[in-house]
C-alpha positions in Angstrom: 0.0 0.0 0.0 2.9 2.4 0.8 4.3 1.8 -2.6 1.1 3.0 -4.2 1.3 6.2 -2.3 4.9 6.9 -3.2 4.8 5.9 -6.8 1.7 7.9 -8.0 0.9 6.9 -11.6 0.1 9.2 -14.5 -3.4 7.9 -14.3 -3.5 10.3 -11.4 -6.9 9.4 -10.0 -6.7 12.6 -8.1 -9.7 14.8 -8.7 -13.1 15.3 -10.1 -14.1 18.2 -12.2 -16.9 20.8 -12.6 -16.3 23.4 -15.2 -19.8 24.8 -15.6 -19.1 27.7 -13.2 -15.3 27.9 -13.1 -15.2 31.4 -11.7 -17.8 30.9 -9.0 -15.2 30.9 -6.2 -14.1 33.5 -3.6 -10.8 35.3 -4.0 -7.9 33.9 -2.0 -4.2 34.7 -1.4 -1.3 33.0 0.2 -0.5 33.7 3.9 2.1 32.4 6.3 4.7 30.0 4.8 4.2 26.4 6.1 6.8 24.5 4.1 9.5 25.4 1.7 11.4 22.7 -0.1 14.2 24.0 -2.3 16.4 22.4 -4.9 14.5 19.1 -4.9 16.4 17.9 -7.9 19.3 17.2 -5.5 17.4 14.6 -3.5 18.3 11.0 -3.3 17.3 8.7 -6.2 16.4 5.7 -4.0 12.6 6.1 -3.3 12.3 2.5 -2.3 13.5 3.5 1.1 11.5 5.6 3.6 13.8 8.1 5.3 13.0 9.6 8.7 13.6 13.3 9.3 14.0 13.5 13.0 13.9 17.3 13.1 10.5 17.5 11.3 9.2 14.2 12.6 8.3 13.2 9.0 9.2 10.6 6.5 10.3 11.3 2.9 11.4 9.2 -0.1 13.4 11.1 -2.6 13.0 10.5 -6.3 11.2 7.4 -7.6 10.0 6.1 -11.0 6.7 4.6 -12.1 6.4 2.9 -15.5 3.1 3.9 -17.1 2.5 1.0 -19.5 -0.4 1.9 -21.9 -0.6 -1.5 -23.7 -0.2 -4.7 -21.5 2.7 -6.8 -22.6 4.8 -3.8 -23.9 7.8 -2.3 -22.2 9.6 1.0 -21.5 13.2 1.6 -20.5 14.4 4.7 -18.7 17.2 6.3 -16.8 17.3 8.6 -13.8 20.5 10.2 -12.5 22.2 13.4 -11.4 24.4 15.4 -13.7 27.1 17.7 -12.4 27.6 21.2 -13.9 30.0 23.9 -12.9 27.4 25.6 -10.7 25.1 22.8 -9.4 23.5 19.4 -9.7 20.7 18.7 -12.1 18.2 15.8 -12.4 18.4 14.0 -15.7 15.3 12.0 -16.5 15.0 10.0 -19.8 13.1 7.5 -21.9 15.9 5.3 -23.4 13.9 2.7 -25.3 10.9 0.4 -25.3 7.5 0.4 -27.1 5.6 3.3 -28.4 3.3 5.5 -26.3 4.4 4.2 -23.0 5.4 6.8 -20.3 7.7 7.3 -17.4 6.6 9.1 -14.3 9.3 10.6 -12.0 8.0 11.5 -8.5 9.3 12.9 -5.2 7.3 12.5 -2.0 8.6 15.2 0.3 6.7 14.3 3.5 4.6 11.4 4.7 2.8 11.0 8.0 0.5 8.1 9.2 -3.2 8.9 9.2 -4.3 9.8 12.8 -0.9 11.3 13.7 -0.5 15.1 13.9 0.0 16.4 10.3 2.3 19.3 10.3 1.2 20.6 6.9 -2.5 20.5 7.5 -2.8 24.3 7.0 -0.7 24.3 3.8 -3.6 25.0 1.4 -1.9 27.4 -1.1 0.6 25.4 -3.2 3.4 26.7 -5.4 5.4 24.4 -7.7 8.4 25.8 -9.5 11.0 24.2 -11.8 13.3 24.8 -14.7 13.3 22.1 -17.4 15.2 21.3 -20.6 13.8 19.0 -23.3 16.5 17.1 -25.2 14.5 15.8 -28.1 12.8 16.8 -31.3 9.8 19.1 -30.8 8.0 21.6 -33.1 4.5 22.4 -32.1 3.6 23.6 -35.6 4.7 20.2 -37.0 4.0 17.8 -34.1 4.0 14.7 -36.2 7.8 14.9 -36.2 8.1 15.2 -32.4 10.1 12.5 -30.5 8.1 13.3 -27.4 4.3 13.0 -27.0 4.2 15.5 -24.1 5.0 16.2 -20.5 2.9 16.1 -17.3 3.6 18.1 -14.2 1.8 17.1 -10.9 1.8 18.5 -7.4 -0.5 17.4 -4.6 -1.4 17.5 -0.9 -3.1 14.3 0.2 -5.0 14.8 3.4 -7.0 11.7 4.2 -9.7 10.9 3.5 -9.4 13.3 0.6 -7.1 13.7 -2.4 -6.1 17.2 -3.3 -4.2 16.8 -6.5 -3.2 19.0 -9.4 -1.9 18.1 -12.8 -1.1 19.9 -16.0 -0.3 18.3 -19.3 1.7 19.8 -22.2 1.1 18.1 -25.5 3.5 18.1 -28.5 1.0 20.4 -30.4 1.5 23.1 -27.7 -1.8 22.8 -25.7 -1.9 22.8 -21.9 -4.7 20.8 -20.3 -5.8 19.6 -16.8 -6.8 16.2 -15.6 -10.5 15.3 -14.9 -10.8 12.2 -12.7 -14.6 12.3 -12.6 -15.7 8.9 -13.7 -18.0 8.2 -16.6 -20.8 5.7 -16.9 -18.2 2.9 -17.3 -16.4 4.0 -14.1 -13.4 5.2 -16.1 -11.9 8.6 -15.5 -12.8 11.2 -18.1 -9.2 12.2 -18.5 -7.4 15.3 -19.7 -9.5 18.3 -20.6 -8.9 21.7 -22.2 -9.1 24.9 -20.3 -11.8 27.3 -21.6 -10.5 29.2 -23.5 -7.7 26.9 -24.5 -4.1 27.6 -23.4 -1.4 27.1 -25.9 2.3 27.7 -25.3 5.1 25.7 -27.0 8.1 24.5 -25.1 11.1 24.8 -27.4 13.5 21.9 -27.3 17.1 22.3 -26.3 16.3 25.5 -24.3 15.7 26.1 -20.6 12.2 27.0 -19.6 11.1 28.3 -16.2 7.7 27.3 -15.0 5.7 28.4 -11.9 2.3 26.8 -11.0 0.0 28.1 -8.3 -3.2 26.6 -6.9 -5.1 26.3 -3.6 -7.4 24.2 -1.6 -10.6 25.6 -0.1 -13.1 24.0 2.3 -14.6 21.7 -0.4 -12.8 22.5 -3.7 -9.4 22.7 -5.3 -8.7 25.6 -7.6 -6.1 26.3 -10.3 -4.9 29.9 -10.1 -2.0 30.6 -12.5 0.8 29.3 -14.6 3.9 31.4 -15.5 6.2 30.1 -18.3 9.3 32.1 -19.1 7.8 35.2 -17.5 4.6 35.0 -19.5 1.5 34.8 -17.2 -1.4 32.5 -17.9 -4.6 32.6 -15.9 -6.0 29.1 -15.3 -9.5 30.7 -15.0 -9.9 29.7 -11.4 -10.9 26.2 -12.7 -12.6 24.7 -9.7 -12.8 21.0 -9.0 -14.6 19.2 -6.1 -12.9 17.1 -3.5 -12.6 13.4 -4.3 -11.9 10.6 -1.9 -8.3 9.2 -1.7 -7.8 5.6 -3.0 -8.9 2.8 -0.8 -6.0 1.5 1.2 -4.1 4.7 1.5 -3.0 5.2 5.1 -0.8 8.3 5.0 -1.0 12.0 4.5 1.6 13.2 2.1 2.8 16.0 -0.2 4.4 15.1 -3.6 5.6 16.6 -6.9 6.2 14.9 -10.1 7.1 15.1 -13.8 6.2 12.6 -16.5 7.7 12.1 -19.9 5.1 10.8 -22.4 6.7 8.6 -25.1 5.6 9.0 -28.7 5.6 6.6 -31.7 9.1 6.6 -33.1 9.6 9.0 -35.9 13.1 7.7 -36.6 12.4 4.0 -36.8 9.4 1.8 -37.8 8.9 0.5 -34.3 9.4 1.5 -30.7 9.9 4.8 -29.1 12.6 7.4 -29.7 14.9 8.3 -26.8 14.1 11.6 -25.2 15.4 13.3 -22.0 14.2 16.0 -19.7 16.6 17.7 -17.3 15.2 19.4 -14.2 16.8 22.2 -12.1 15.7 24.7 -9.4 12.8 22.4 -8.4 10.9 24.0 -5.5 7.7 23.2 -3.7 6.1 25.6 -1.2 2.9 25.5 0.9 1.3 28.5 2.5 -1.8 29.2 4.7 -4.8 30.2 2.7 -6.3 33.7 3.3 -9.6 34.8 2.0 -9.4 38.3 0.5 
């Protein structure tokens, strides 16, 4: 059960959605800082071990990997390591081979606490996820059929049992940014990724560094996307408002976690398989604040 908490798959199962009145929410701002995790890219790469932080009285895991296999019986290969530069350490994440359309999800659980024990981050309702990323692959949003990457997904969440407060944005090779809708349809299957209204389009150029900042918050009964900043360009997320959903059966810990997923494409260089593609992360920060109503 613990493994399920730590390795949170790209089928996020994290929130339902109601877009009919996305602006029907009071205005909020961030208050006192509750947690501030800086340079998360430097963390350990062995998430199979739970590490105890005696000072904070919390457990954490470091970076872990989940293989998101789309078609049963197929495979994906990957690598995760640190690269040293003159100034700092960066996190190098890559798909190195395997079958088409499979994905690799890189996650870092910064804090865990057993349900029923005092949860230090209970008041952290305003969340800020920041990172720099560099795509080493072929990508041209105006000619997406030639891309070696299908897309990227960025996730950040605060699980406070019995509820799941999760956020996720997906960048597609054509340049659109969407959010995940975990509301189940008549077949009990999540609806999946949905477009903002109006749509948000911004292409991430390959072989260039991009700086991204994502802000959201949790109210008494909803989660709300506030804004996205990419390379100093500000995008309103239209206060897209989603209801609480219950956490997965069997989850027994409160936790906070960030993640980045590389979505593999059909190979454009070979007749089968997936093309290698890498994403390097730097300046990965995750902050939680008290929520103040304006």
